[in-house]
N, C-alpha and C positions, 0 to 999 in steps of 0.2 A: 160419797165420792175419794173420800180418803182409803175406803176399803178394797174399790175398783184396781185390781193388780195390771190392768191396762193402762189406766192413767199414772200408778206409780211407776211402771218401766217408762211411759212417756215422759214423765218429770225427770227422771233419771238420766233418760237419753238428751233430753233438752239442755243438760248438765255438761254434756260431753263435747268433744270436738265433732265437726264436720265430717273428719274422717270415718270416726266410730259411728256415727250416727248412720252416713252412707254403705257402710260395712254391714251393720245390723239388717239394714233396709234391703239391702241387697240378699243377705243370707234369709230373712224371712220370707221375700218373694220368692227365693229360689223353693224354699222350704214348701210353702205353700203350693206353689206351681207344681212341684213333683207329687204332692199328696192328691192334688184335682186331678193331675194327668195319669197318676197311679190307678185311682179308684175309676174314673174314667173307661180306663185301658183295660183294666181287670172286667169290669162289666162288659165290655165289649168283647173281649176275649173268651168270657163265660158263654156269653150268648152267640158267639160265630161256633163255640165248640158243641153247645145244644144243636145248632142249625145243623151243623156237619152230621152228628150223629142221628139229629130228626131224618136228614135227606138217604142217610145209609138204611136207618129201620125202614123207612117207607118205601124204598127200592126193592129191599128184601121182602119187605110184606106184599108189595106189589106182584113179585115172583110167584112167592105163595099162593097168592091169589088167583094168579093165574093158572097155577098147577091145580087148586082145589076147583076152580070153574073149569076145567079139563077134565077131571077124573072124576068128581064128585065121589058121593058116598058108596057107590056102586061098586066104584074100583079103589076101595078100602087100601089093600095091599102097595099099588102103585103110588095111591096118593103117600101113603106115609113114607115110604123111602123117598119120594122127592121132598117132603117135608122135612126128613131126617137130614137129607145132604143140605137143606139150608140152614138147621138147627145147628149143623157140624161147623159152619163158618164162625170164624172169630168176633167175639162181642155179642151174637146172638144167643139169648138164653133159653127162649121159648116161644114155640109157633104155637097157635090154638086155633081150630077153625069151629066157626060156630054158624050152624044152620038158620035159615031165615026167622024161624020159631024162638033163636036166641038160646038153644041147645047145643053145647059141645058135642062133636061128632069125631073130634080128632085132636089131641093133645099131644104135642113132641117136647121134651125138656131135655136137659142135661144133667148127667149124674156128678157124683162127687168127682168125677177125674175129666169130666168136661166131656164127656161122649154124649151123641144124642142116645135118645131113650123114650121110646113110646109110653105116654103115661095115661094112667086111666082117667075117662072123661068124668068131670063131675055132672051130678044129678041136677043140681039146681040150674035154672037160666042165668046166663052170662047177662051182667046188665051194660047194656052198650051205651057209651059217654056220649055227649054232643059234640065234644073235639074230636077230631083224628089222630090228635098226638097229645097224651097224658105225662109228663114226667114226675116220678115218685123218688125224689133223692137223685141219685145218678144213674138211674133207669127210666128208660122211655117206653111206653106202648104205644104201640100204631094200629090204629084199627083202619082197615081198608077193606070195603067191600069186594064181595066176589061177584064179577061179572063176565058175559061171555064174551066180551070186547073190553079189550085194553083199553079203549080209549074212555070207558065209561068210569074205569076207576080214577080219573081225575075228574070227576065232577065235582062241584063245590058241595054238593049234598052227599052227606055220609050215608043218607037211606035212599038214595036214588036207585039204586038196584038190589036193595038189601031185600026185598020181598022175593025177588027171582032167584038169588043163588046164595045169600048169608055172609058173612064175615069172616075176617083173616085178625087174630089178635097177636101182634109179634111183642116179644119181650127183647128190647136191646139194652146193653149195657153201655153207657155215655162216658164212664169212668175214665177209659185211655184218652179219649178226645177230650176230657175236661184236662185230665193231669197232662198233656202235651200241650193244651193250651195255658195251663199255669206255667209249664217249664220255658213255654217261648215268651209268657209275659213278663216271668221272674228274668230272665236274660235281657229281653228288651230293657226292662225296668233298670237293670244292672246297667247296661250301657248305657241307657239315659241318663243315671244317675251319674257315671263316670263324665260324661259329657257336661253335665249340670254342673259338676265339681270342676272339670276344667273351665267352663265358661264363667263360673264364679271367681275360680283364679284366675282367671285373664282380668275380669272384670274389676276384681278388687286389684290387682296389678295397675290395672289402667286408672282405677280411682284415687290409688297411692300416688302414681305418677302424675295424676292430673292436681290431686290435693297438696302435693309435697310444693310445688310453687308457690301455693296460697299460704302454706306455713311458711316458707320462707317471705313470701312478702309480709306476712303478720310480723315475724321477726325482725324485717329489715323495717317497717312501719314502726316497730315502738322502738327502734334505735336511732329513728330518723331524727329525733329532737336532739339527740347527744351526738349523732355523727352526721351533720349535713352535709351534703354534696356527695355521699357516699352511692354508688350506682349497681343497683342489682341486675345479675344478668341471668336471663330468660331462655334457659336450654329448654324446657318440654313446656305444655300447657297450653291450654285452649285461646282461641283468639282474644276472649274475654279475660282470660288472666294474665296475658299479653300485654294487652292494653291497659289494664291495671299497673301491670309491672311498669309500663312506660309512663304512666302517668303518675306514679311514685318516684319514678327516675326524676321526669320534669319537675314536681313539687320538690324533689331533694337539689336538685339544681337551683332553683328558682330560691329555695329556703337558705341554699349554701350561699347564693349570688347576695340575697339581703341581709344574710348575717356577715357576711365580707364586707358588704357596703357600709353596713352598721357597724361593724368593728373598723372599717376606715374612716368612717366618719367621727366614731369617737377616737379613735387615733389621731387623727387630723387635728380634732379639737384639742387633745391631749397636747399636741405637738406645736399648735398655736398658740395655747397658754404657756406650753414650755421654753417657745421659742421668742416669745412677744417681748419686744423691747422695752416694752412699758411693764412696768409692776402692776397687777391686775389683785386688789383685797377684796375679800368681802366682808363686810363689816354688820352687826348685828343693829338694831335700835339704839342698844346702851352704848354703841360706840366702840363695842369690843371686836378685835380681828377673829373672823372664823375660818378664812382660807386666805391661802396666799400663794401665787404663783413662782417658778424659779427666777424670774428676773426682779422678784421682790427681796429673793434673797439675795441676789447679786447686788441689787441698789443699797440696800440697806443694811447688809452685811451679818444678818442672822439667819439661822435655818427655820425654815416654815414652822416647822413643830414648835419651835422656841416662840414663833409671831402669835400662834393661835393660842387666844384666850388675853392677852395683852390689851391696854388700850391703843387707840389709833395715834392718840395723841404723843405716844410715845416716840413715834417715828414722825410725826407732823406735828410738830406743838402747835396748841391753840386748837386742833380741830378734834373737838371733845364730841359728845352726843349734840349739846344745844349747838353748837356752831355748825354740825351737818344739818341740822335743820333749818337755821338761818340759810344757808349757803342753797340748800335746794330749794327754799322759798324763794330765794332771790334770782333764781333759774328758770329755766323755760318749763314750761306745763305740755306735758304732749297729753292731746286730747284724747288719741286712739287708745292710749294704754293707762291714761288717767293717771302718770306719773311724771316727776319730775327731773330734768337734768342739768346738773350745775357745775360751774368750775372755778378755780382760785389759783393764783400763784403764790407761794410762799418759801419758806426754806425749809428742808426736810433734816434730819439729823442720820448719818450711817454710824454703824458700829464704832466705837472710839471717840464720839462726840463731833466728828467732821459735819459740818452744816455745808449743802449744796444747795441750788435753786432748783425748785421744781414746779411743774404744772399738773393740779389734781382736777381731774374731770369726774365728777359723781352722778351714777345714775340710781334711781330708785324702782326696787323691786317689790311688788306688792303682793305677790302670791306666792312668798318663800316664806315658810314661818321661823326659819334660822338666819337667812341672810336678808337685810335691809338695804344694803348700800353695796352698788359696786363702786370700789375706788379705784380709777385708772391713775398711776402717779408716773409723768414721764421727766426724766433727768433733762433739765435744761442746762447743765454745765457746759454742754458741746456746743450749743446754737449760741450760748453767751460767748462762749471763746471764737466760735463760727465768725459773730461779729466782728469780734476784733482781730481776727486773721483777715478776714474780708478787706478791713482797713489797711493792714500790711500789704495784702495782694494788691489793693489799689497802689498803694506806693510802689511796689517793685514794678506792676507794670508801667508806670510812669519813668522808671529808671532804667528799665531795659532797652536794649541797643536796638532792636527789633521794631518794625511799626507795627501797632495794633488798631485795627481798624473792626469798628461794630456798626453792621448796616440793619435797617429795621427791613425784615422781609415781609413783612405785612402791607407793606406801602410799597408802591410802583413808582421810579425805578429803584427800589432798595434804596433809600438817601442814607448818609453817613449819619450815624447820631452821636459817634465817639471816635476821637483819634487820640494817641499817647504822644507824647513829647518826642519818642522815635520816630515815629511817622513823619513830622517836620524837619528831625534832622535829616531823615532819607531823601524825602522830595521837596523839600524847601519851602512846602505850603504850610502857612499857618492855620489853625484848626478853624477860625471863623471862614476861611476860604474855602473849606471842602465841606464843613457843615450844613446837611441839608442837600447837598448834592451826592452822586454817585463816584465810584472810582475811574469810570470812563476819561475823566480828565487825564488820567495818566498814560494813555495809550496815543501812539502815534506811528507815523507811515513804518516804522521798522517793527512794530509791533504783530506779531504772529496771528493772523485771523484765525487760523484753524484751531491754535491754543486758545484764543478768546472764545470760539464755538464751543469746544469742549468744555470752558468753564461755566458758558452759560447753561449748556445742557446739565451740567453736573449739579448746578444752583438749582432747577428746576427740578429737576429729580429727586432733591433734599439728599446730595450724597456729599462725601469728601472727596478734595483732591487739594493734589501738591504740583505746581507747576511753576515752570522759571520763564518770565516774559521779561522782552525788552520793553522797556518804558521810558518815560520822559520825566526828570524834574521840573521843576518851575521855570529854571533858567534854560531848558530847552536840551541840556546833556542827556544822554542814554546812560541809563544803569540796568543791569540785569537784576530782574525782581523775583527771588525766589518764594512764590506767593502760595500759602497754606489756607484752606479755606474750609470752615467746619460750621455745622448748622447748630443751634441752640433750640431745643425745643421745649415747649410749656408743660402744663400738666395733660393738656387734653392731646399730647403727642404730637402737637401742630408745630412748625418750623414757624419762631417769632424772630430770630435773628441769625444773622452770619457773623462771624468772627475771622478776620482775614488779618494772617500775619504775615508782613514783609520784612524779607531779608537781603540787605544789597549784598549780592555774590559776585559784583565784577569782578573783584579783584580773584576770586576763587575761580571765576571762569576764565579768565585769561592765564594763571598759572595752569589751570586743567589744558587748556587749548596748546600752550607753548608743550607742556607735559605729555600729550598726546601727538604733537607734531614729532617730540623728539623721540617718542617709543616708535612712531611709525616709521622715523627713519632708521632707527636701530631694528626694528623687525624685517623692514626690506633688506638691510645690510644682513641680517642675521639669516634672511631667506634665500638671498641671492648668493650669499658667500658660498664658493665651490667646497671650503672647510667646513667640517662635521663639528658640532657645537652640542654636548648635552649638560644640562645646569641641574644640578641638585641643592635642595635646601639644607638649612641646618639641621634637619633632622634624618639627611640622608635619601629623600624622596626626591624622583624625577620632576621638575616643574616644566621644563620645556626642551625640545630638541629642534634643530632644524632638518629640514626636506634634505642637505646634503649626507649630512650622517645617516638618517634612512636609507638613502640611495647607497650608501658604504656597505652598511652592516644590514639592511632589512628593517622591518617592522619591529620597535622595541616591545618588550613584554609589557602586558598591563600592570597597572599599580607597580613601578618598576623602583626598588629601591637601589642605593651603590652595589651595595653585595650581590643582588639578583643581575645588575648589569654586568658586574664583573664574571660573574656563572655564565651568563648569556655569552659576553664577548669570548670565553675563554673557551668554551664549545665551538667557538668560530675559528679558533685559531688552529695551525695547523701543526704549531710545536707548543704544546701548552706549559711546557717546563720553563720556554723563553718570556711566558706571561709573569708581569708583575700586577699585583692588585693596586686599587687606587689608593689603599691606606698606605701599602708598600711605597707605594710610587711619590706620597706626599711626605715622607719621613726622608727620601733622599730624591729630589724634585731635579731630573733631568728628562731630555728627549727620550721617549723610548719608541723602536721600530717592533710594530706587530703585523705578522705575516697571517691573513686569514684566508680558509680556502672557501668559505660561502659567505654571500649569494654567490660571489665569485672570487678568483685567485686576487689578492690585492696585498699591497704593503702600506701600511699605515703608520704616520708618524705621529705620536700621541704627546701630549704637554697636558699638565694639571696644575689648576691655580686654586688656591683657597683665598675668599675673599673673606680676610679675616677682620678688616675694617668695616663690613655692611653688617649683611645680616647672616653671615656665615654661609653663603652658598660655595659649593665647589662646581669649578667650570673644568670640563674636559674639552680638550681641542684635539681634531682630528684632521690628520691633512693626508691627501691620498699621494703618495709618492713613488706609486707603481709605476708611472710612466717615466719618473724622473731615473729610477731604479733599473728600467729598463734600458734608459737611453743609455745611461753609464755603462750597463753591461754590453749594451750594442756597439757603443764606443769602444770600449776595450777590445770585445771580439775583433771590430772592425780593424783597429790599429794592429792588433795581433796579426789577424789573416790576411790583411793589405800588405803589412810588413812583411810576413812568410811569402805570399803571392808575388811579390815584386821582388823580393831578395831572391827566390828561387830562380827566376829566369835571368836576372843580372849576374846572379852568379856563375851560370853556364854561358852566358855571353864573354863576362872577365876571362872566366877560365880559360874558354876555348881562344878567345883574342889573344891572353898571354901565350898559349902554346903556340900560337903559329908566330907570334913575335920571335920569341927567344929559340925556336926550334924551325928546321926545315922540314917539311913533309912533300910526299907525292902529290903531284896534281889533284889525283884521285881521291887522297887522304884530306889533302885542302879542301876541297869540293864539299866533302862529308862533313868537315869540320864547319865551313862556312853556311851549309844547309841547317846545321843543327843552332847555330848562331842565328842566323835566321827565322826557324822556327820559333825560338824562345823570345826573340825579339817581337814574332807577330802576336805571342801569347801575352807578351808585355804590352803590347800596344791595345789588343782586345780587354785586357783589362781595365787600360785607363780610360778606353772609348767606352766601356759599361759603367763604370763610375760618372763619366762626364755626362751618359744618356739619362741616366737616374738622378744626376744632378740638374740637368736641364729639364726635365719631365716635371720634377718636383718644384723647382724654380718657375715655370712658364706654366704649368698645369694644363698641360695639352694646348695653349696658344699657337705652337707653331704646327700643330698638326693640320694637314690638309684631308679633311674626312670626306668621303664622297661613294656613291653607288660605283662598286667594284667588282667586277666578277672574281667569284670566289675560285674557279677552276685555275684562273693564270695565278692566283697568289699561292694555291697550292703544288702547281707545277715547277714555279719558280722555286719554292723552299724545297722541293724533294729534289730537284736537278741540284741545287746547290749542298745539300747534305748528302746526297749520291756520290758526286763527286768526292767530298770531303772524306768520305769512307771507303773509298776505294772498292765502290761496285756494289755493295750492300743494299738492297732494293727495298722500298717501302711499297707494300701492298695496297694499292688505293681500291675501295670498292667504288664502281659506279656511280654516279649522281649528275644530275642536269647541268648543264651549261649554261643554263640561263640564271642560276640562283646568283645571286649577288648580295653583297654585304654595303654596311656604311663603312668603309675603313679608309685609312692613311694606308697605302699598297706597301710601303715599306716599312712601315711600323708592324703590320700584320705579317709581312713576311718573314722579320725579324722572329715575332712571337714564335711561327711556324716554325722557323730554322732551330730557335732555343729548344722547342718540344721537342723535336725530331733527333735533335743533337745527344740530347737527355736521354731517349729511348734507345739510340745505338750505345750511348755510354755506360750505360748501367744496364745494358745485355752483354756482359764481356765472354760469354759462352755462345754468342750468336743467337739466335731465335728470330721470328719474324716478326716486324715492324707493319701493323696496319692502320691505316688512316681510311675513318669512314665520314659522310657527312648526312646530317639530317634537318630535318625544321619540327621546330615545336611550337605550341601557341603558350606565351607567359603572359598572363594578364590580358592585356588589351593591345599586346604586342607581339608580333612573330618574331619568332630566332630561328638562327642557323647555328646548327650545332656541330663542333667537327672533333671527332674523338681519334686519340691517337694510341695503340694501345701497342707494350712490349711484351715480351716474355722473359724479362732479366731477373733481378734480386729481388725486387720489390720494397716496400717501406714498411715497418711497423706503424702502429696508432700513433706512438710517441713522435717518431719522424714525421708522419702525414701531418701532424699538428703545427710543425715548425719549419715546414719544406721553403714556405713561401718567406721566410725570414732572410734577410741579408747575411750574404756570407755562410748562410749556414749549409752545410756537405753532409747528405746522408751518409758518404762515406769518409771517414774521420780518419781513414789510414793514408790518404793522398794518393794511392795507385791511381785512381781516377782522375782524369786533370779536369780542372774547372774552376771557376772565381765564386760559386755560391751566389752571385748575382742574376743568374739569367730567369729563374723562375720568378724572383722578387720583379725584374723588369717585365716580363710576361704582364704580371699581376695589374702593375700599374699602367701600360699600355691597352689592358682588355678593359679596365675601369672607365678610362679616357673616354673607349668608345662606346661605351655604355653597355658593355657586357661583362664576362666574368670568367674565369677559370678556375676549376677544381681538379683535384687528384684522386683517384681512386685506386687503392694499391693491397695488395696480399703479400706478406713476405714468400720469396720461393717462386712466386706464381707469375708476378710482373705488375706494371703500373698502366693505367689510364688515364690520361690527361684529356678533359674536357674542356674546349674552348668554346665558349656561348657570344655571338655577335648578331646586331641586330641585322634585320633581312633588309633589303633593299630592291627596289624595282629596278631593273638596266634599261638604260635609254634604247629603243628601237633604232638600228642603223638602217637606213634608207639606201640602196646600192646605185 
């Protein structure tokens, strides 16, 4: 077996990788298949070449047999020529004709140059074989019997017609056919070998591609122990390989999870030991310390490595090996572990010799060859102090001014089990009067049932609550109780008791009530004040502003400081140079006038105060003096204008009367002077009348108006007639309108409005021009209005003039060339508004002005003839 090369190769391959084995197997299979297929195809090719040569040789021999049968020995010359023609063909070596007695009578072959040549016949008899085709090397001998009919030559018996005519022996050269077959076989084999090589190469690539993931999985598996949790990525491979990869990934994840869980458990155990408040010490049977946790280091003040190997009784005096046995024997025996548990209390010694009380719990370990006892040491210093502190706390609770009540939540209806002296001071109830009862005895008619229901629900749900209740003392007086309720839970997290803290806040409630009332009054005053206030705290941040200030200046910027407020107000000012900042105003405190242009033009009076005695607030006070300034301006303008308007006609009257007193004039001149005096007197009378009308209208607010449905046509006709007479024939072009249009009007007052508007149209058209009056109706909200338009082609008004045209004593023509008092349009506006209408002007300089008077439409009564 050892000398068998096949077994040796098999053993060597068995030690190789799967990739090498598969490669060898593929190549061996390809080689074997190539050899087998090559031999098979070669044999088949040779057989096909011989078959083809046999076919050609038999066909030529049959031709020769037909010639021999047709001519016979008698026609030897013709027969020789025919046979020579056959021998001349390619691949034919010779043709021999044999008589029935097996004697040659004609033999034609080829010479050295390959030309057909008649050969002498042999004397001996020709041996006829039993087969019709005989191959000798690459030459084929074909024996075909000569028969009278061609069909006889196809007989399966070579001797079927031999006795009649003889045979034909034809030698045929099969070498070219064999060579062609070999060439074709060689080409086919070459192509096959190429295809096999390509196939083997592709198969090897496929195997490599298939086996590489297996190699990766093998490498991944070998590293899985060292790197759990890693995942292999399957880019290629069969379903089995991928399934194996997925299984390895799952195994890796599970291994990582288990390792992480184990690490977590170990870390948790280490953390538990490291963070345990009690000292945990491992002690052997001889009382020597083998291990100690960090708590032992903190408790005894020695490093753990120094404690190892030392006696336990160095830190716990008297607790040596013998005493450990005694404590364990006196302790509890655990049947399941066949071990003991024991405990004892004694003093321990810290580093430096300080003693402190401890509780020692001992546990026995039976299966550890090194550690015999687990010693858990608990420091009782805090618990001892806690007992002392509890006594102090009890004394503090007794001394507190608040009432402390403890009720038992495990019994119904939660009876009181403890009250402190503060409870008796607040409620006037002695402890023996409330113990065993509930707190409902403090409730009365003024106690809010809603708050009581909330308190009951909170207690049922185990929550905490602070609520202020009106409750009653033993004497029946009411007090405000700020009650705080908190549950006390036991070891099983179940509520065992409730602690009620009572605080008498009656005085605080009263102070708060008074403070709220005072604050509400101040806020109401602050909000209702027509003057604006802005209050900034000691840090300069805005803390409050009232609606009046926001109405004056608009919405203040968010998170506003004094600096930002100054910047914001400065941006609203018409003249920024006149504005003093708050800091500057505080240095020189006096009232400032600030002119702002937004959100609407206003003049504000500002005053600043610093609350130095309080919290340091800065208070800014703003008063809108726009109307006051405007009234002062109007009063000044009125006095100036009125004085001028009154003085001018009076001067004319006095001057002309003085002339008539001191001089004598002709009757014509005297009449002219008297007319001038009369005209100026009339102007003075009109001025005084308009002033009286305005004063009366303002004083009575239209109460003396007699407003009734009036035909508009009559009012227009009277007004036009009055103006036409006054203006010496200048006409008003009136567009036609229905006579049945009526308005709600006091006829005399509306006529006065129309006269004033028509007079202005004529006066402010010094160069002539037409005056047009049109009447239309329009729907305004739920009321129909009549619109009277009076248009001229005069000098017109600028936008600035148009904005002030309804002010008293305002004159668009400041030169005084156009007569008037400046009260006419103001009077028209007052009358129109009292009638529930309005008047506006539309004007363009150099084009003209249109006055639009709107009056309420009225249905005229139907007159029956």
